[in-house]
C-alpha positions in Angstrom: 3.7 -7.0 -20.2 2.0 -6.7 -16.9 3.2 -8.2 -13.6 0.8 -8.4 -10.6 2.0 -7.9 -7.1 0.7 -11.2 -6.0 -0.6 -14.0 -8.3 -4.3 -14.5 -7.8 -4.9 -11.1 -6.1 -6.7 -8.6 -8.2 -4.5 -5.7 -7.0 -2.9 -5.1 -10.3 -1.0 -7.2 -12.7 1.6 -10.2 -12.8 3.4 -13.1 -11.3 6.1 -11.9 -9.0 5.5 -14.7 -6.6 3.0 -17.3 -5.3 0.6 -16.5 -2.5 1.8 -16.8 1.0 -0.2 -18.9 3.5 -0.5 -18.3 7.2 -1.4 -21.4 9.1 -2.1 -22.0 12.8 -3.7 -20.0 15.5 -2.1 -16.5 15.3 -2.8 -13.0 16.4 -3.5 -12.0 12.8 -5.9 -14.9 12.4 -7.9 -13.8 15.4 -7.9 -10.2 14.4 -9.0 -10.8 10.9 -12.0 -13.0 11.9 -14.1 -9.9 12.3 -13.3 -9.0 8.6 -14.2 -12.4 7.2 -17.6 -12.5 8.9 -18.5 -9.3 7.1 -17.0 -9.6 3.7 -19.1 -11.1 0.8 -18.2 -14.5 -0.5 -16.3 -14.1 -3.8 -15.1 -17.1 -5.9 -11.5 -16.6 -6.8 -10.9 -19.9 -8.5 -10.4 -18.3 -11.9 -7.4 -16.4 -10.6 -5.5 -19.2 -8.9 -3.8 -22.2 -10.4 -5.2 -25.6 -9.4 -2.4 -26.4 -7.0 -3.1 -23.2 -5.1 -6.7 -24.2 -4.3 -9.9 -22.3 -4.0 -9.8 -19.1 -1.9 -12.7 -17.3 -0.3 -13.3 -13.7 0.5 -11.2 -11.8 3.0 -11.2 -8.2 4.2 -9.0 -6.9 1.4 -7.2 -8.0 -1.7 -3.9 -8.8 0.1 -5.5 -10.7 2.9 -7.2 -14.0 2.1 -8.5 -17.2 3.7 -8.1 -20.5 1.8 -10.2 -23.6 2.0 -8.3 -24.8 5.1 -9.1 -21.6 7.0 -5.5 -20.4 6.6 -4.8 -16.7 5.9 -2.7 -15.1 3.2 -1.0 -11.8 3.8 1.4 -9.5 2.0 2.3 -5.9 2.9 3.7 -3.8 0.0 4.4 -0.7 2.1 6.9 -1.1 4.9 9.4 1.6 5.8 10.8 0.0 8.8 9.9 -0.6 12.5 10.8 0.7 15.9 10.2 -1.1 19.2 12.6 -0.1 22.0 11.4 -2.9 24.3 12.2 -5.5 21.8 15.4 -3.9 20.6 14.1 -3.4 17.1 15.2 -0.3 15.2 15.0 -1.2 11.5 15.0 1.8 9.2 15.0 1.0 5.5 15.6 4.6 4.8 19.0 4.4 6.6 20.7 1.2 5.6 19.8 -1.1 8.6 22.3 -3.8 9.5 21.6 -7.6 9.1 20.7 -8.0 12.8 18.0 -5.3 12.7 16.5 -6.6 9.4 16.4 -10.1 10.9 14.8 -9.0 14.1 12.1 -7.1 12.3 11.5 -9.8 9.7 11.3 -12.4 12.5 8.8 -10.2 14.4 6.7 -9.8 11.2 6.7 -13.5 10.6 5.4 -14.2 14.1 2.6 -11.7 13.5 1.5 -13.4 10.3 3.0 -11.0 7.8 5.0 -13.4 5.7 6.3 -11.2 2.9 6.7 -7.5 2.3 8.3 -4.7 0.2 10.7 -2.5 2.1 9.7 1.0 1.0 12.1 3.9 0.3 10.7 7.4 0.3 11.9 10.5 -1.5 15.6 11.2 -1.1 18.8 11.8 -3.1 19.9 9.3 -5.8 22.8 8.4 -3.5 20.5 7.5 -0.7 18.3 5.4 -2.9 21.4 3.5 -4.2 22.8 2.9 -0.7 19.6 1.5 0.6 18.9 -0.6 -2.5 22.4 -2.1 -2.3 21.9 -2.9 1.4 18.6 -4.7 0.8 20.0 -6.6 -2.2 23.0 -7.6 -0.1 20.8 -8.9 2.8 18.7 -11.0 0.5 21.7 -12.5 -1.3 23.3 -13.4 2.0 20.4 -14.8 3.9 18.0 -16.6 1.5 17.4 -17.3 -2.2 13.7 -17.8 -2.0 10.6 -17.2 0.1 10.6 -20.8 1.3 14.2 -20.4 2.6 13.2 -17.2 4.5 10.2 -19.0 6.1 12.4 -21.9 7.1 14.3 -19.3 9.2 11.0 -17.9 10.4 11.6 -14.6 8.6 9.2 -12.5 6.6 10.4 -12.5 3.0 11.6 -9.4 1.2 10.0 -9.8 -2.2 11.4 -6.6 -3.7 11.5 -2.9 -3.0 8.8 -0.2 -3.3 10.1 3.2 -4.4 7.7 5.8 -3.0 8.5 9.3 -4.3 11.2 11.2 -6.1 8.5 12.2 -8.6 5.7 13.7 -6.5 3.8 17.0 -6.2 2.5 16.7 -2.6 5.4 15.9 -0.3 3.8 15.0 3.1 6.8 14.0 5.2 9.0 13.7 2.1 12.0 16.1 1.8 11.0 18.9 -0.6 14.4 19.2 -2.2 14.2 15.7 -3.8 10.6 15.6 -4.9 11.6 15.7 -8.6 14.9 13.8 -8.5 13.5 11.2 -11.0 12.2 13.7 -13.6 14.9 12.4 -16.1 14.1 9.1 -17.7 17.8 8.4 -18.0 18.2 8.6 -14.2 15.3 6.2 -13.7 16.7 3.7 -16.2 20.1 3.8 -14.6 18.7 2.9 -11.2 16.4 0.2 -12.5 19.1 -1.4 -14.6 21.7 -1.3 -11.8 19.3 -3.1 -9.4 17.6 -5.3 -12.0 14.7 -7.3 -10.6 14.8 -5.7 -7.2 12.4 -2.8 -7.6 8.9 -4.1 -7.8 6.7 -1.1 -7.2 7.0 2.7 -7.8 4.7 5.4 -6.5 4.7 8.6 -8.5 2.4 11.6 -9.4 1.0 11.5 -12.9 1.4 15.3 -13.4 5.1 14.9 -12.8 5.3 12.5 -15.7 3.0 14.3 -18.2 3.9 12.4 -21.3 4.0 9.1 -19.4 7.5 8.1 -20.6 8.7 7.1 -17.1 5.4 5.3 -16.3 5.6 3.3 -19.6 9.3 2.4 -19.0 8.7 1.2 -15.5 5.7 -0.9 -16.6 7.9 -2.4 -19.4 10.3 -3.6 -16.8 7.6 -5.4 -14.8 7.4 -2.7 -12.1 4.0 -1.9 -10.7 3.2 1.8 -11.0 1.0 3.3 -8.4 -0.2 6.9 -8.3 0.2 8.9 -5.1 1.4 12.0 -3.3 -0.4 14.0 -6.0 -2.3 17.2 -6.5 -3.7 16.1 -9.9 -7.1 17.3 -10.7 -10.0 15.1 -11.7 -9.3 15.7 -15.4 -5.6 15.1 -15.1 -6.2 11.9 -13.1 -8.8 10.5 -15.6 -6.4 11.1 -18.5 -3.5 9.5 -16.8 -5.3 6.4 -15.4 -7.0 5.7 -18.8 -3.9 6.3 -21.0 -1.4 4.4 -19.0 -3.4 1.6 -17.5 -2.4 2.3 -13.9 -4.7 0.3 -11.6 -3.9 1.4 -8.0 -3.3 4.3 -5.8 -0.9 4.6 -2.8 -2.4 5.3 0.7 -5.6 6.7 -0.8 -6.8 9.8 0.9 -3.5 10.8 2.4 -1.3 13.4 0.7 -3.5 13.7 -2.3 -6.1 16.1 -3.8 -9.7 14.9 -3.0 -11.7 18.1 -3.3 -10.9 21.8 -2.9 -13.1 22.1 0.3 -11.6 18.9 1.9 -8.3 19.7 3.6 -7.4 16.2 4.5 -9.0 12.7 5.0 -8.2 12.7 8.7 -10.4 15.6 9.8 -13.2 15.0 7.3 -16.8 15.5 8.4 -19.8 13.1 7.9 -21.3 15.5 5.4 -18.0 15.6 3.4 -17.9 11.8 3.5 -21.4 11.6 2.0 -20.4 14.2 -0.6 -17.3 12.4 -1.9 -19.0 9.0 -1.8 -21.7 10.2 -4.1 -20.7 9.6 -7.8 -23.2 12.3 -8.8 -21.5 15.1 -6.9 -19.2 15.9 -9.8 -22.1 16.0 -12.2 -23.6 18.9 -10.3 -20.3 20.8 -10.1 -19.7 23.9 -12.2 -16.0 23.0 -12.3 -15.0 19.3 -12.4 -11.5 20.2 -11.4 -12.7 21.3 -8.0 -12.4 17.5 -7.5 -9.1 15.7 -7.6 -7.3 12.4 -8.1 -8.6 10.9 -4.9 -12.2 11.4 -6.0 -11.5 9.9 -9.4 -9.8 6.8 -8.0 -12.6 6.3 -5.5 -15.2 6.1 -8.3 -13.2 4.3 -11.0 -14.2 0.6 -10.7 -10.8 -0.5 -12.1 -8.7 1.2 -9.5 -7.7 -0.5 -6.3 -7.2 1.7 -3.2 -4.3 1.0 -0.9 -5.5 2.3 2.5 -4.1 2.7 6.0 -6.5 2.3 8.9 -6.3 5.2 11.4 -7.0 5.5 15.1 -8.5 8.5 16.9 -7.1 7.2 20.2 -3.5 7.3 18.7 -4.1 10.6 16.9 -3.2 8.8 13.7 -2.3 10.9 10.7 -4.0 8.5 8.3 -7.6 7.9 7.3 -10.5 8.9 9.5 -12.0 5.6 10.6 -15.6 6.6 9.6 -14.3 7.5 6.1 -12.4 4.2 5.8 -15.5 2.2 6.7 -17.6 4.1 4.2 -15.0 3.7 1.5 -14.7 0.0 2.2 -18.4 -0.5 1.8 -18.4 1.6 -1.3 -15.5 -0.2 -3.1 -15.8 -3.7 -1.7 -13.0 -6.0 -0.6 -11.9 -6.7 -4.2 -10.8 -3.1 -4.6 -9.2 -2.5 -1.2 -5.6 -3.3 -0.2 -4.9 -2.9 3.5 -1.3 -1.7 4.0 0.6 -0.6 7.1 3.0 2.1 6.0 4.8 1.1 9.2 7.9 3.2 9.8 10.9 3.8 12.0 11.4 7.5 12.2 13.0 8.8 15.4 12.6 12.4 14.1 8.8 12.1 14.1 8.0 9.4 16.7 4.5 10.6 17.5 3.2 11.5 14.1 3.3 8.1 12.3 1.2 5.5 14.1 3.0 3.0 11.9 6.1 3.6 14.0 4.6 1.4 16.7 2.0 -0.6 14.9 2.0 -3.5 12.5 -0.7 -4.5 10.0 -2.3 -7.0 12.3 -3.3 -4.1 14.6 -4.5 -1.9 11.7 -6.6 -4.9 10.7 -8.1 -5.2 14.1 -9.1 -1.5 14.0 -10.7 -1.8 10.6 -12.4 -5.1 11.5 -14.1 -3.4 14.5 -15.2 -0.5 12.4 -16.7 -2.7 9.8 -18.5 -4.9 12.3 -20.3 -1.9 13.8 -21.0 0.7 11.1 -22.5 4.0 12.3 -26.1 4.3 11.1 -25.5 7.8 9.7 -22.6 6.6 7.5 -24.5 3.4 6.6 -27.4 5.5 5.3 -25.1 7.4 2.9 
């Protein structure tokens, strides 16, 4: 049984909740205007119930505009947030207290991000349990539904995204815990203890070669997303096709694209044209010179979760030229714009998300799409 992240959105499977609607004149609304002028008009009536009305195209799957001109937004990748000026230091990796969660949730609500998944990265089982218990306690104490959260002007915690514990490319994740979930019994124990709380799980397909963990998570209504992976093209194709996984976490970051492409941040224009070309692999002597990133880019059934980078901020995420080209290649129906916003005092200058929210990422991507470079556009 499949469960989508958001009903009506094509990001992958289910009915975890109804869409969220952002009304009024807000910063997000102004920033996203650039997007909506560029995106093609797509009729989504077939994916929404009558009471939810007709939606029109937005800049990504998880950002939509309804018939009243109101925006819909949901962020499935939120690690926390740090803002010294506002007194916000909400770190979901480290059991934030009620006051910090409320401050951060209130700030998100004002920015137009009305619901999100706190995201827990690779760590020990004990760390996962402490943080899950903390989030569960907060929800139980402060609201019983999304409507109640919005009445308090708080962004709603719809569930938790587990990112890691079964990955082959660690990025900033601690190496000693990258296979902490290799045992299905361990995964079952965590899911059953926090029944209904975990909604999304990022893992590497090669770390679950027989698919037992993937199948179990899917049977529990948990969205599986591939990511943090060094899987080759052949391994990725087999995993996506066998297990019906339909999305990939922060595409281009901490994943294998091609043996000659070190990362998606420092990619050249020539390399962008190369990976955007679906025929590149046909001319290759070894298809496994290509990786999971290339496969996901060209599989029409896979949605890419992406993080908009910024040269000015020396962002560690996607090169803006690459992101613009990928957006044009896949189209808004297969792009989910996420923030990966974080609160990490140990690495304050490496994660742009530590001082940015999705509205600002949206503004960056909107500007990029509004003025595509001719060289990239030709490709």
